[in-house]
C-alpha positions in Angstrom: 7.3 -4.7 -12.9 5.7 -6.3 -9.6 3.8 -9.0 -9.4 0.0 -8.4 -10.5 -2.5 -9.6 -8.1 -3.6 -12.1 -10.3 -0.8 -14.1 -9.6 -2.2 -17.0 -7.1 -1.2 -16.2 -3.7 -2.2 -19.7 -2.3 -5.1 -19.4 0.0 -7.9 -21.7 0.0 -11.6 -20.7 0.9 -13.2 -21.6 3.9 -15.6 -23.3 2.1 -13.6 -25.1 0.2 -11.9 -26.5 3.0 -15.1 -27.3 4.5 -16.4 -30.0 1.4 -12.7 -31.9 1.5 -13.0 -31.7 4.9 -16.1 -33.2 5.6 -15.6 -35.7 2.1 -13.1 -37.1 4.6 -14.8 -37.0 7.7 -18.2 -38.4 5.9 -21.6 -37.3 7.9 -19.9 -37.4 11.2 -18.9 -33.6 11.0 -20.1 -30.8 8.8 -19.1 -26.9 9.3 -22.4 -24.8 10.2 -23.1 -22.4 7.2 -22.7 -20.0 9.8 -19.5 -20.4 11.1 -18.6 -20.8 7.2 -19.4 -17.7 7.0 -17.4 -16.6 9.6 -14.6 -18.1 8.2 -14.5 -16.5 5.0 -14.9 -13.0 6.5 -12.0 -13.4 8.4 -10.4 -15.0 5.8 -11.1 -12.1 3.0 -7.8 -9.8 2.6 -7.9 -6.5 1.8 -5.7 -7.4 -0.9 -6.4 -7.2 -4.5 -6.7 -11.1 -6.0 -7.5 -12.8 -2.6 -10.8 -11.1 -2.1 -12.5 -9.6 -5.6 -14.3 -6.9 -3.4 -10.9 -5.1 -3.9 -10.5 -4.6 -7.6 -12.0 -1.3 -7.3 -12.5 1.4 -10.2 -13.1 5.4 -9.7 -15.7 6.9 -10.8 -14.0 8.8 -13.4 -10.4 7.7 -14.3 -7.3 10.1 -14.8 -7.6 10.4 -18.3 -11.5 11.7 -18.0 -10.2 14.0 -15.6 -7.8 15.5 -18.2 -10.3 15.9 -20.3 -12.2 18.3 -18.3 -9.3 19.6 -16.6 -8.9 21.0 -20.4 -12.6 21.9 -20.7 -12.9 19.4 -23.2 -16.0 18.6 -21.2 -17.7 20.1 -17.5 -19.5 18.4 -15.2 -21.7 19.8 -12.5 -19.9 20.0 -9.4 -20.8 21.6 -6.3 -20.0 25.2 -4.6 -17.4 25.2 -2.3 -19.1 26.1 0.5 -21.5 23.5 0.2 -18.7 20.9 0.8 -17.4 23.4 3.6 -20.6 23.0 5.1 -20.9 19.0 4.5 -17.3 18.4 6.0 -18.5 20.3 9.0 -22.0 18.1 9.2 -20.4 14.7 8.2 -18.4 15.1 11.5 -21.4 16.6 13.5 -23.8 14.7 12.1 -23.2 11.7 10.1 -26.6 9.9 10.1 -28.4 12.6 8.4 -25.6 13.8 6.4 -25.3 11.0 4.9 -28.7 11.2 3.3 -28.4 14.1 2.3 -25.0 12.9 0.1 -26.5 10.0 -1.2 -29.4 12.4 -3.1 -26.9 13.9 -3.4 -24.7 11.6 -5.3 -27.5 11.1 -7.9 -26.6 14.5 -9.1 -23.0 14.6 -9.2 -22.0 10.9 -9.7 -18.6 11.7 -10.7 -18.4 13.8 -7.3 -15.3 12.1 -5.9 -16.0 14.1 -2.5 -19.4 13.3 -2.3 -18.1 9.8 -2.0 -15.6 10.1 0.9 -17.9 12.1 2.6 -20.2 9.3 2.7 -17.3 7.3 3.5 -16.6 9.6 6.9 -20.4 9.7 7.7 -20.2 5.5 7.5 -17.3 5.9 10.1 -18.7 8.2 12.6 -22.0 6.3 12.2 -20.7 2.9 12.8 -18.1 4.2 15.6 -20.9 4.2 17.9 -22.5 1.0 17.4 -22.6 -1.7 19.8 -23.0 -4.4 16.4 -19.4 -5.5 16.0 -20.4 -8.3 13.0 -22.3 -4.7 11.7 -19.5 -2.2 12.3 -16.9 -4.7 10.5 -18.7 -5.3 7.2 -19.4 -1.5 7.6 -16.5 -0.3 7.9 -15.5 -2.8 4.5 -17.8 -0.7 2.5 -16.6 2.5 4.5 -12.9 1.9 3.3 -14.0 0.9 -0.3 -16.2 4.4 -1.0 -13.0 6.6 0.7 -10.9 4.1 -2.0 -12.8 5.1 -5.1 -12.7 8.8 -3.8 -8.7 8.9 -4.1 -9.0 6.4 -7.3 -11.1 9.3 -8.7 -8.4 11.9 -9.5 -9.2 12.7 -5.8 -5.9 12.9 -4.6 -5.6 15.5 -1.5 -4.4 15.5 2.0 -7.9 15.3 3.3 -8.9 12.5 1.4 -5.8 10.6 2.2 -6.0 11.9 5.3 -9.8 10.0 6.2 -9.3 7.0 3.9 -6.1 5.7 6.2 -8.3 6.6 9.1 -11.4 4.6 8.2 -8.6 1.6 6.4 -6.9 1.3 9.7 -10.0 1.0 12.2 -10.7 -1.8 9.6 -7.7 -3.5 9.8 -8.1 -3.3 13.5 -11.9 -4.6 13.9 -10.6 -7.1 11.0 -8.1 -8.5 13.0 -10.6 -8.5 16.3 -13.1 -10.3 14.4 -10.0 -12.5 13.6 -9.3 -13.5 16.9 -12.7 -13.8 18.1 -13.1 -16.6 15.8 -10.5 -18.5 15.9 -10.9 -18.5 19.7 -14.0 -20.5 18.6 -11.8 -22.5 16.8 -8.4 -23.1 17.9 -9.5 -26.5 20.1 -11.2 -28.6 18.0 -9.0 -31.2 16.0 -11.4 -31.6 13.5 -10.7 -27.6 12.8 -7.0 -27.6 12.7 -6.6 -26.9 8.7 -9.3 -23.8 9.0 -7.0 -23.2 12.4 -3.6 -22.6 10.2 -5.4 -20.7 7.5 -6.9 -18.1 10.4 -3.6 -17.8 12.1 -1.5 -17.0 9.0 -4.7 -14.2 8.1 -4.4 -12.6 11.2 -0.7 -12.5 10.8 -1.0 -11.0 7.1 -3.5 -7.8 8.7 -0.7 -7.7 11.1 1.7 -7.1 8.3 -0.6 -4.4 7.0 -1.3 -3.1 10.1 2.5 -2.1 10.8 2.5 0.1 7.9 -0.1 3.0 9.6 2.8 4.6 10.9 4.8 5.2 8.2 1.7 6.1 6.1 0.6 8.7 9.1 4.1 10.4 9.0 4.2 10.8 5.0 0.4 12.4 6.0 1.7 14.4 8.9 4.7 15.1 7.2 3.1 16.9 3.6 0.5 18.5 6.7 2.5 20.7 8.0 4.4 21.9 4.2 0.6 23.0 3.6 -1.7 25.4 5.0 -4.5 23.5 6.9 -6.5 25.1 3.3 -4.6 23.7 1.2 -5.5 20.5 2.4 -8.3 19.8 0.3 -6.4 20.9 -3.1 -7.1 17.9 -5.8 -3.1 17.2 -7.0 -5.4 16.6 -10.2 -3.4 14.4 -12.7 -3.1 17.4 -15.1 -1.6 19.6 -13.1 1.1 16.4 -11.4 1.7 16.2 -15.3 2.4 20.3 -15.5 4.8 20.0 -12.6 7.1 17.3 -13.6 7.3 18.4 -17.4 8.8 21.6 -15.5 10.9 19.4 -13.2 12.3 18.0 -16.7 12.8 21.4 -18.1 14.8 23.1 -15.0 11.7 25.0 -14.2 11.4 23.7 -10.6 10.6 27.1 -8.6 7.5 27.6 -11.6 4.1 27.7 -9.4 1.9 24.5 -9.6 -0.7 24.1 -7.5 0.0 24.7 -3.8 3.8 25.5 -4.4 6.3 25.3 -6.8 6.9 22.1 -9.2 10.0 20.7 -7.0 7.5 20.2 -4.5 4.5 18.8 -6.2 6.9 16.2 -7.2 7.8 15.6 -4.1 4.8 16.1 -2.3 3.3 13.8 -4.9 6.4 10.7 -4.2 5.4 10.9 -0.8 1.7 10.0 -1.1 2.9 7.4 -3.5 4.9 5.6 -0.9 2.2 5.9 1.2 0.1 4.2 -1.3 2.6 1.2 -2.1 2.2 0.0 1.5 -1.9 -0.5 1.0 -2.8 -3.0 -1.4 -5.8 -1.7 -1.5 -4.4 1.4 -3.4 -2.1 -1.0 -5.6 -3.4 0.1 -8.8 -3.6 3.5 -8.2 0.3 3.4 -7.5 0.2 2.6 -11.4 -1.9 5.2 -12.4 1.0 7.9 -10.3 3.9 5.9 -11.6 2.7 6.3 -15.8 3.5 9.9 -15.3 6.7 9.7 -14.1 9.1 9.8 -17.4 11.4 7.0 -17.1 14.2 9.0 -19.7 14.7 11.5 -16.6 16.8 9.4 -14.0 15.2 10.8 -11.2 12.4 10.2 -11.6 13.3 6.8 -12.7 14.8 6.4 -9.8 11.6 7.6 -7.7 9.7 5.4 -9.5 11.7 2.6 -8.8 11.8 3.4 -5.0 7.8 3.2 -4.7 7.2 0.0 -6.9 10.5 -1.4 -4.7 8.7 -1.0 -1.3 5.4 -2.6 -2.9 7.6 -5.6 -3.7 8.7 -5.6 -0.7 5.1 -5.8 0.9 4.3 -8.5 -1.6 7.1 -10.3 -0.8 6.5 -10.2 3.6 3.0 -11.6 2.8 4.4 -14.3 0.9 6.8 -15.0 3.0 3.8 -15.6 5.6 2.1 -18.0 3.5 5.1 -20.0 3.4 4.9 -18.9 -1.0 8.7 -19.8 -2.2 7.8 -19.2 -5.6 6.4 -16.1 -5.0 9.5 -15.2 -3.3 11.6 -16.3 -5.2 10.0 -14.2 -8.3 10.1 -11.2 -6.4 13.3 -11.5 -4.6 14.5 -11.2 -8.5 12.3 -8.3 -9.3 13.8 -5.8 -6.9 17.0 -7.2 -7.4 16.5 -6.3 -11.1 14.7 -3.5 -10.5 17.0 -2.1 -7.9 20.3 -2.3 -9.9 18.4 -0.3 -13.0 18.4 2.2 -10.7 22.1 1.7 -9.0 23.3 1.8 -12.7 21.2 4.9 -13.8 23.1 6.7 -10.7 26.7 5.7 -11.4 29.0 8.2 -11.2 27.2 10.4 -9.5 27.1 11.9 -5.6 24.1 10.6 -3.5 22.2 13.7 -2.2 18.6 12.4 -1.5 17.2 9.4 0.2 15.1 8.1 -3.0 18.6 8.4 -4.9 19.8 6.2 -2.0 17.2 3.9 -1.8 18.2 1.7 -4.6 21.1 0.5 -2.5 19.8 0.0 0.7 16.7 -2.4 -1.3 19.6 -4.5 -2.6 21.3 -5.2 0.7 17.7 -5.6 2.4 16.4 -8.0 -0.3 20.1 -9.9 0.0 19.7 -10.0 3.5 15.7 -11.3 3.3 16.3 -13.8 0.9 19.2 -16.0 2.8 17.8 -19.9 2.0 15.3 -19.0 -0.3 17.9 -19.4 -3.7 20.9 -22.3 -4.6 24.4 -21.4 -1.9 26.0 -20.3 -5.2 23.1 -18.0 -6.5 22.7 -16.1 -3.4 26.2 -15.3 -2.9 26.3 -14.1 -6.1 23.5 -11.4 -4.4 25.5 -10.9 -1.3 28.8 -9.8 -3.7 26.6 -7.6 -5.1 24.8 -6.3 -2.2 28.1 -6.0 -1.1 29.4 -3.6 -4.1 26.4 -1.5 -4.1 26.7 -0.5 -0.6 30.9 0.0 -0.5 29.7 2.5 -3.5 27.0 3.9 -1.1 29.4 4.6 1.3 31.9 6.6 -1.0 29.3 8.3 -2.6 27.6 9.9 -0.2 27.6 13.3 0.2 24.7 14.2 2.5 24.4 16.2 5.4 26.1 14.7 7.9 27.1 11.8 5.8 23.6 10.4 7.4 23.6 7.4 5.5 26.8 6.4 5.8 26.2 4.4 9.0 23.0 2.4 7.8 25.0 1.5 4.5 28.3 0.2 6.8 25.9 -1.7 9.2 25.0 -3.2 6.1 27.8 -4.0 4.8 29.1 -5.7 8.0 26.1 -7.8 8.0 26.4 -8.7 4.3 30.0 -9.9 4.7 29.1 -11.8 7.8 26.4 -13.6 5.6 28.6 -14.8 3.0 31.6 -15.7 5.0 29.0 -18.2 6.4 27.5 -16.6 9.4 23.6 -17.3 8.1 20.5 -18.6 9.9 19.2 -21.3 9.6 17.8 -22.1 5.6 14.1 -22.5 7.6 14.3 -19.2 8.9 13.9 -17.2 5.7 10.7 -16.7 5.7 10.6 -15.1 8.9 13.4 -12.6 8.3 11.1 -11.4 5.5 8.1 -10.6 8.2 10.5 -9.2 10.4 
């Protein structure tokens, strides 16, 4: 449903731009190889399709994990005591522990835990380095290593928490490097094209970084729900499937892993929302969403909710890059998938936030696409949005009717837009990045 990473979002590499600039300026202007390297590093966003580095594969697929769980084949694994010792020493002595872990990875090549512990060690070592360029490059590698761990059937609160700590540290250091690089070129009129690209890349990093609080709200919520001893429990794909099957059968209280089937599905849904806010994990989002059957309305609506978060983030990045065609396609995609959710819920009372997401998402995309479509086409979108949020208001059966007030606010705003109280058309992209 979502825009795939192989769809082009215009961002020419600095090297390509340098060639064009040099041919126009002649021999009087040539960007140094060192500066070109810096520009390419600063422009390389952690989004699959923009930088091949982030096309991540796990060391074991969910399908292989299923077979392992069923006992069709077994890989050697470290004992719980050994892993506990490694987790402790990764914090206390990251340098020595990293050497030890790299040796263990040869013995246990499919251990997702070792990839995460290696990333944790790298992160700890890099935080003590004064070489900022080395720190940035090291954090990039550590972030990928942590992502590989989560991809390798390694979804746990411990792994996700550590991945996000490293990931957001990397984004912070990337932004610092971008700013420093920008400062070196911003006053040179010959570098105007690069400065413009770099400004755009900085805004994109700001957008990715803005997801931090929402992501850690999910992680911290799960920490409160689980015992600390359960943080390391892997939410194996096989067990997630079991929980979903129990849910479909009505056995919501059946025990699975750390809780009931209903609780496990809620935990995975929450983590999938966090993954959807993280481009580097978008392929993992696809794997998780495959587990949610379309035939079950509650599962389908959750799937739509997660996928819409990913598509909204893509829309905002496209807006930053002023890619109106991509914005237009994504806007229609978001409207279509959420209309499906609204239709599936027709006539039902609404209690949960995920049940109201399709209604609010339609309102958001109607507000964010002012000036993006022809006036008549956008008026139709506004009419649809007004209709669905008014329906939400009537069907809000949540405790204290918590969805009614925001839905009412949307209704008033949408009616104002429909009646002509719109911002100038050229602000459509600005609104999308708000």
